[in-house]
C-alpha positions in Angstrom: -0.1 15.1 -2.3 0.8 13.5 1.0 3.4 16.2 1.6 0.9 19.0 1.3 -1.6 17.4 3.7 -0.9 18.4 7.3 -2.1 16.0 10.0 -2.5 17.3 13.5 -2.5 15.2 16.7 -5.7 15.3 18.7 -5.0 17.2 22.0 -6.0 14.3 24.2 -4.9 16.0 27.4 -7.0 19.1 26.7 -10.0 17.0 25.8 -9.6 14.9 29.0 -9.4 18.1 31.2 -12.5 19.5 29.4 -14.5 16.3 30.0 -13.5 16.3 33.6 -14.5 19.9 34.0 -17.9 19.4 32.3 -18.6 16.4 34.5 -17.6 18.4 37.6 -19.9 21.2 36.7 -22.8 18.8 36.1 -22.2 17.1 39.4 -22.1 20.4 41.3 -25.3 21.7 39.6 -27.0 18.3 40.3 -26.0 18.5 43.9 -27.4 22.0 44.2 -30.6 21.0 42.5 -31.1 18.0 44.8 -30.4 20.2 47.8 -33.2 22.6 46.6 -35.6 19.8 46.1 -34.9 18.4 49.5 -35.7 21.8 51.0 -38.9 22.0 49.1 -37.9 25.1 47.1 -39.3 24.0 43.7 -40.3 27.2 42.3 
């Protein structure tokens, strides 16, 4: 049964790039939000 079971490696590089991308997007949106708050444009 071990021969029929295929094990795939986790794409660590892709996951790392994805995490960096998500953190970058969060940082950019956070910066924009804080800029709007500092200008008093709350809604």
